[in-house]
C-alpha positions in Angstrom: 179.2 120.5 117.6 182.5 121.4 119.3 186.2 121.1 118.4 189.1 120.5 120.7 192.9 120.0 120.3 194.2 117.0 122.1 197.1 114.5 121.6 198.5 116.6 118.7 195.4 116.7 116.6 192.1 118.6 116.4 188.9 116.6 116.9 185.2 117.5 116.3 183.0 116.0 119.1 179.6 116.1 120.7 178.4 115.3 124.2 174.7 114.6 124.8 172.4 113.0 127.3 172.9 112.7 131.0 173.2 109.9 133.5 175.5 108.0 135.9 177.4 106.3 133.1 179.2 107.4 129.9 179.2 105.7 126.5 181.6 106.6 123.7 180.6 105.9 120.1 183.4 105.3 117.6 182.5 105.4 114.0 183.7 103.2 111.1 186.5 104.0 108.6 185.0 106.3 106.1 182.3 107.4 108.6 181.9 110.4 110.9 180.1 111.0 114.2 177.0 111.5 112.0 177.0 107.7 111.5 175.4 107.5 114.9 172.6 110.0 114.3 169.8 107.5 114.2 171.1 105.4 117.1 171.7 108.2 119.5 168.2 109.0 120.7 167.8 105.5 122.1 171.1 105.6 123.9 171.4 109.1 125.5 168.1 109.1 127.4 169.7 107.5 130.5 173.4 108.0 130.0 176.0 110.5 128.8 177.1 109.8 125.2 180.3 111.1 123.6 180.8 110.8 119.9 183.6 112.3 117.8 185.2 112.3 114.3 188.3 110.2 114.6 191.6 111.6 113.4 191.4 112.1 109.7 187.7 111.8 109.4 184.8 114.2 109.0 185.7 117.6 110.3 188.6 116.5 112.5 192.1 117.3 111.5 193.3 115.4 108.5 196.3 112.9 108.6 199.5 114.0 106.9 201.7 110.9 106.6 201.1 107.9 108.8 198.8 107.1 111.8 199.0 104.3 114.4 196.6 102.5 116.7 198.4 104.1 119.6 197.6 107.5 118.3 194.0 106.7 117.7 193.5 105.4 121.3 195.5 108.3 122.6 193.2 110.7 120.9 190.3 109.2 122.7 192.0 109.2 126.0 193.0 112.9 125.5 189.4 113.8 124.6 188.1 112.2 127.7 190.7 113.9 129.8 189.9 117.2 128.3 186.2 116.7 129.0 186.9 115.8 132.6 185.7 112.2 132.2 188.1 110.2 134.4 186.0 107.2 135.3 185.4 104.1 133.3 183.4 104.4 130.1 181.7 102.0 127.8 182.6 102.0 124.2 180.7 101.0 121.1 182.4 100.9 117.7 181.9 99.9 114.1 184.7 98.1 112.1 187.9 100.2 112.6 186.0 102.1 115.3 185.5 98.8 117.1 189.2 98.1 116.8 190.0 101.5 118.3 187.8 100.6 121.2 189.6 97.3 121.7 193.0 99.0 121.6 191.8 101.6 124.1 190.5 98.9 126.4 193.8 97.1 126.3 196.0 100.2 126.6 193.9 101.8 129.3 192.2 98.8 131.1 191.2 101.0 134.1 189.2 103.2 131.8 187.0 100.7 130.0 183.8 99.4 131.6 182.3 97.4 128.6 182.7 97.0 124.8 180.1 96.6 122.0 182.0 95.7 118.8 180.3 95.4 115.4 182.5 93.7 112.8 185.8 94.8 114.4 188.5 95.5 111.8 191.7 94.9 113.8 194.0 94.7 110.8 194.5 92.5 107.8 196.1 89.1 107.3 199.2 88.7 105.2 197.1 87.4 102.4 195.2 90.7 102.2 198.0 93.1 103.0 199.0 93.9 99.4 195.4 94.4 98.4 194.9 96.9 101.3 198.0 98.8 100.3 196.8 98.8 96.6 193.5 100.2 97.8 195.3 103.0 99.7 197.3 103.8 96.6 194.2 103.8 94.4 192.5 106.3 96.7 195.5 108.6 96.8 195.7 108.5 93.0 192.1 108.7 92.0 190.1 109.9 95.1 187.2 108.2 96.8 185.1 108.1 93.7 187.4 105.5 92.1 186.6 102.9 94.8 183.1 103.8 95.9 181.2 101.2 93.8 183.3 98.2 94.8 183.5 99.4 98.4 179.7 99.9 98.9 178.8 96.8 96.9 180.2 94.7 99.8 179.6 97.0 102.7 176.2 98.4 101.8 174.5 95.9 99.4 171.0 96.4 98.0 169.5 94.0 100.6 170.2 96.6 103.4 169.3 99.7 101.3 166.0 99.9 103.2 165.7 103.6 102.5 167.1 104.9 99.2 167.4 108.5 100.5 169.5 107.3 103.5 171.7 105.3 101.2 172.3 108.2 98.8 173.1 110.5 101.7 175.5 108.0 103.1 177.2 107.5 99.7 177.6 111.3 99.2 179.1 111.7 102.7 181.4 108.7 102.1 182.6 110.4 98.9 183.5 113.4 100.9 186.3 111.6 102.8 189.8 113.0 102.6 191.7 110.6 100.3 195.1 111.0 102.1 193.6 110.3 105.5 191.6 107.3 104.2 194.7 105.9 102.6 196.6 106.4 105.8 194.1 104.4 107.8 194.3 101.6 105.3 198.0 101.6 105.7 197.6 101.4 109.4 195.5 98.3 109.0 198.2 96.8 106.8 201.1 97.8 109.1 199.8 96.4 112.4 197.3 93.7 113.0 196.1 93.9 116.6 193.9 90.8 116.6 196.1 89.4 119.4 194.9 92.1 121.7 191.4 90.5 121.8 192.8 87.9 124.2 193.7 90.8 126.6 190.4 92.5 126.8 189.5 92.6 130.5 186.0 94.0 130.5 182.6 92.6 129.4 182.1 92.6 125.6 179.4 92.0 123.1 180.6 91.3 119.5 178.1 91.5 116.6 178.3 90.6 113.0 176.1 91.7 110.1 174.4 88.9 108.2 174.8 90.9 105.0 178.3 92.2 105.7 180.5 91.3 102.7 183.6 92.7 104.4 183.4 91.3 107.9 181.1 88.3 107.8 180.1 86.1 110.6 182.7 83.5 109.6 185.4 86.1 110.4 183.8 87.8 113.4 182.4 85.0 115.5 185.9 83.4 116.0 187.2 86.8 117.0 184.4 87.0 119.6 185.6 83.7 120.9 189.0 85.1 121.7 187.7 87.8 124.1 187.3 86.2 127.5 183.6 85.8 128.3 182.4 87.8 125.3 178.8 87.4 123.9 178.2 87.1 120.2 175.1 88.2 118.2 174.4 88.2 114.5 172.4 91.2 113.3 170.2 91.3 110.2 172.3 94.1 108.9 175.5 95.0 106.9 178.8 96.5 107.6 177.6 100.1 108.3 175.0 98.8 110.8 174.5 102.0 112.7 173.2 103.6 109.5 171.6 100.6 107.8 169.6 99.3 110.8 169.9 101.8 113.7 167.1 100.2 115.6 168.8 96.8 115.8 172.1 98.5 116.8 170.6 100.7 119.5 168.7 97.8 120.9 171.8 95.6 121.0 173.9 98.3 122.6 171.4 99.4 125.2 170.3 95.9 126.2 173.9 94.8 126.7 175.0 97.9 128.6 171.8 97.9 130.7 172.6 94.4 131.8 176.1 95.5 132.8 174.7 98.3 134.9 175.9 100.8 132.3 
């Protein structure tokens, strides 16, 4: 693993694989680049793959105060610049990571070749805004342990706990999140809903939903896919944290789509 300082923050990142195209993997809120461990071997055999801990996550610099979508997309642009990756890249993201990919593609349209978005979390509606702010306050007051049971009940239900050891490892890693940073990202979701940007995506896109995702179900995600011009939609027999829960399904979906796009 490596660290680099870009866009006013320090990021942990990894580059693996080789090939004519580049894929960037953007993890979910509460995750780290390790969320892609079991997906990576099927993706970096024929392409270069960049993955990183987003601002506030994992071993990247933590968030003091607020964070914005522009900062998150700017971090990724800065990382690619520092790595000398100037051409178009494909991006695959989970939940908030998928939304970062969308914002990057809209803000830097000449740098996005294709998107694969699982359960994109582009913000919250007015009816869920106060609950999201309350969750941020609860995490700040009592830490991650105070919300872990309710959070994972919806996002990692028993039906997708195919391997108990994997689930227990994920839960332990999730508990290691920095409460201040986790709260800041929740407040970002409450402050700015970027769903309108889906209409402005100008590259090919595949949008997936987890059949067992209690947070971002098909009923929410499929209409979002319909807003992206020409986007494909696919339901996976998975949950919210699909790259951990069903890595085979995720890697197959990403590789098949990107291969068809020449990526």
